[in-house]
C-alpha positions in Angstrom: 59.3 91.2 87.6 63.0 91.8 88.3 65.0 94.9 88.2 65.8 94.5 84.6 62.3 93.1 83.4 60.6 89.6 83.3 61.8 86.9 85.7 63.0 84.3 83.1 63.4 81.5 85.6 59.7 81.8 86.4 58.9 81.8 82.8 61.2 78.6 82.1 59.4 76.7 85.1 55.8 77.6 83.8 53.8 76.0 81.1 53.4 79.3 79.3 53.6 79.4 75.5 52.9 83.1 75.1 54.6 85.9 76.9 53.4 89.6 76.7 56.2 92.2 77.6 57.0 95.9 77.5 60.7 95.7 77.2 61.5 99.3 76.4 59.8 100.7 79.6 57.8 98.4 81.9 54.7 99.9 83.3 54.5 101.0 86.1 58.0 100.1 87.5 59.8 101.6 84.5 62.4 98.9 84.1 64.3 98.5 80.7 65.1 95.1 79.5 68.8 94.8 78.7 69.8 93.2 75.4 71.2 90.1 77.0 67.8 89.3 78.5 66.1 90.0 75.3 68.3 87.5 73.7 67.5 84.9 76.2 63.9 85.5 76.1 64.1 85.0 72.2 65.9 81.8 72.8 63.1 80.7 75.1 60.5 81.5 72.5 62.5 79.3 69.8 63.1 76.4 72.0 59.4 76.5 73.2 58.0 77.3 69.7 56.3 79.9 72.0 55.1 83.6 71.1 56.4 86.9 72.5 54.0 89.6 72.1 56.3 92.8 72.2 54.6 95.9 73.1 57.1 98.6 72.3 55.8 100.9 75.0 57.7 104.2 75.4 60.4 103.0 73.0 60.6 106.5 71.5 61.1 108.3 74.7 64.5 107.5 75.9 66.7 110.3 77.5 70.2 109.5 78.7 70.9 106.0 76.8 70.7 104.7 73.2 67.7 102.7 72.3 68.0 98.9 72.7 67.0 97.0 69.5 63.4 95.6 69.7 63.2 91.8 70.0 61.4 91.6 66.9 64.3 93.4 64.8 66.9 90.9 66.2 64.6 87.8 65.6 63.8 85.8 62.5 60.3 87.1 62.7 58.8 83.7 63.4 58.1 83.9 67.1 57.5 87.7 67.7 54.4 89.7 67.4 55.3 93.3 67.5 52.8 95.9 68.5 52.7 99.6 69.4 50.8 102.8 69.2 51.1 106.5 68.3 49.3 107.7 71.3 52.5 108.8 73.1 54.4 110.1 70.2 51.5 112.0 68.3 48.1 112.0 70.2 45.9 109.5 72.0 42.9 110.9 70.1 44.3 109.4 66.8 43.5 105.9 68.3 45.9 104.5 65.9 48.0 101.4 66.7 50.1 98.9 64.5 51.0 95.4 64.6 53.7 93.3 62.8 52.8 89.6 62.5 55.1 86.8 61.5 54.7 85.8 57.9 53.4 82.4 58.8 50.2 84.0 60.3 49.2 86.5 57.7 46.9 84.2 55.7 45.2 83.4 58.8 44.9 86.9 59.9 43.4 87.9 56.5 40.9 85.0 56.7 39.7 86.1 60.1 39.8 89.7 59.9 39.2 90.4 56.0 36.0 92.1 56.7 36.9 93.9 60.0 36.0 97.5 59.6 38.8 99.6 61.5 37.8 102.6 63.5 40.6 104.7 62.1 39.6 106.5 58.9 41.6 105.6 55.8 42.6 109.2 55.2 44.2 109.5 58.7 46.2 106.3 57.8 47.4 107.7 54.6 48.3 111.0 56.1 50.5 108.9 58.8 52.0 107.0 55.9 53.2 110.1 54.1 54.2 111.6 57.3 56.6 108.8 57.9 57.6 108.3 54.2 58.9 111.8 54.1 60.9 111.8 57.2 58.7 114.0 59.3 58.0 111.3 62.0 61.7 110.9 62.8 62.2 114.6 63.0 59.2 114.9 65.2 60.3 112.1 67.6 63.8 113.9 68.1 61.9 117.2 68.9 59.4 115.5 71.5 62.4 113.6 73.0 64.4 116.7 73.6 61.2 118.5 75.0 60.4 115.6 77.3 63.9 115.2 78.4 64.0 118.7 79.7 60.8 118.1 81.7 62.3 114.9 83.0 65.7 116.5 84.2 63.8 119.4 85.9 61.6 116.6 87.6 64.3 114.5 88.9 66.7 117.3 89.7 64.0 119.1 91.7 63.2 115.9 93.6 66.7 115.1 94.6 67.3 118.9 95.5 64.4 119.0 97.9 63.7 115.6 98.9 67.1 114.0 98.9 67.6 110.7 100.5 64.2 110.8 101.9 63.0 109.3 98.5 64.0 106.8 95.8 63.4 107.4 92.2 62.3 104.3 90.1 61.8 104.3 86.4 64.6 106.4 85.2 65.5 107.6 81.8 62.4 106.9 79.9 58.6 107.4 79.3 56.4 110.2 80.8 56.3 109.1 84.4 58.5 108.2 87.4 57.8 106.2 90.5 58.7 107.9 93.9 59.4 105.6 97.0 58.8 107.7 100.0 60.4 107.0 103.2 58.4 108.9 105.8 56.5 106.3 107.3 53.3 107.0 105.4 51.4 104.5 103.3 50.3 104.9 99.5 46.8 106.2 100.5 48.0 108.7 103.0 50.6 110.0 100.5 48.0 110.4 97.9 45.5 112.2 100.2 48.3 114.5 101.6 49.3 115.4 98.1 45.7 116.2 96.9 45.2 118.5 100.1 48.2 120.4 98.6 46.8 120.7 95.3 48.8 117.9 93.6 47.4 114.6 92.0 49.6 111.6 92.1 48.6 108.2 91.4 48.5 104.7 93.1 50.4 101.7 91.8 49.1 99.1 94.2 46.4 98.3 91.8 49.2 96.8 89.4 50.5 94.1 92.0 49.3 90.6 91.3 50.5 89.7 94.8 49.8 92.9 96.9 51.7 91.4 99.8 54.9 91.9 97.9 54.2 95.7 97.7 56.0 98.0 100.0 53.1 100.3 100.0 55.0 103.6 100.1 55.2 104.6 96.4 53.4 106.7 94.0 53.3 107.4 90.3 54.1 111.0 89.0 53.2 111.9 85.5 54.9 114.9 83.8 54.0 114.6 80.1 51.3 117.4 80.1 52.9 119.8 82.4 55.1 122.9 82.0 58.6 122.9 83.4 57.6 125.6 86.0 54.5 123.6 87.0 56.8 120.5 87.6 59.0 122.7 89.9 56.0 124.0 91.7 54.5 120.8 92.1 57.4 119.1 93.6 57.7 121.8 96.1 54.1 121.4 97.1 54.8 117.5 97.5 57.7 118.2 99.7 55.6 120.3 102.1 52.8 117.8 102.0 55.1 114.8 102.8 57.7 116.2 104.9 56.8 119.6 106.4 53.0 119.1 107.1 
């Protein structure tokens, strides 16, 4: 990974023919791939006759900048498999995902999966279809984006106000989580234990490193999607006490 997404030089030097990406909001670092890199990645796929699996994770939750076109939308549709979910925008309990395949693979897909029984009831799929056709989904997305931006702004403002330059915020302007890099000499495990002792749950990110030796071991993940704004403010106050005043 680079700050703006996948390392294209490593990809070029590998023998890979398939690449899986989350360009709208990489998890857990939160990087957003700019349009220039998306075009270069698409060029790689065309030259190599490769496949890009584009998981448009968190694309609907952007706060301080305009959405960047998906790779699938700027391609000819021949080298990109586009996938997504309604878990963040609506509810995880729906268990409803979607996939847009290149035209050349549709017959093969139908042959392999024509008898596959989806776990999502047809009635729920029809309701979702109507919800989108009538324009309600776009309206809903605008509402949740405004609501979550308020939470995001409260979170980042409170962190900056209380912790200042003692922390670095990663993964800005999208999604339902941020990463905090804490510069107080404590490692990840100690940071999590101290937070828990003060009544706040934060999450490790060391488990996501393929090469743990490259991880600085002083970062934690903070989620805010299911919290009230008042809970966020109180939680950051408790974390500040746990990490800097304990």
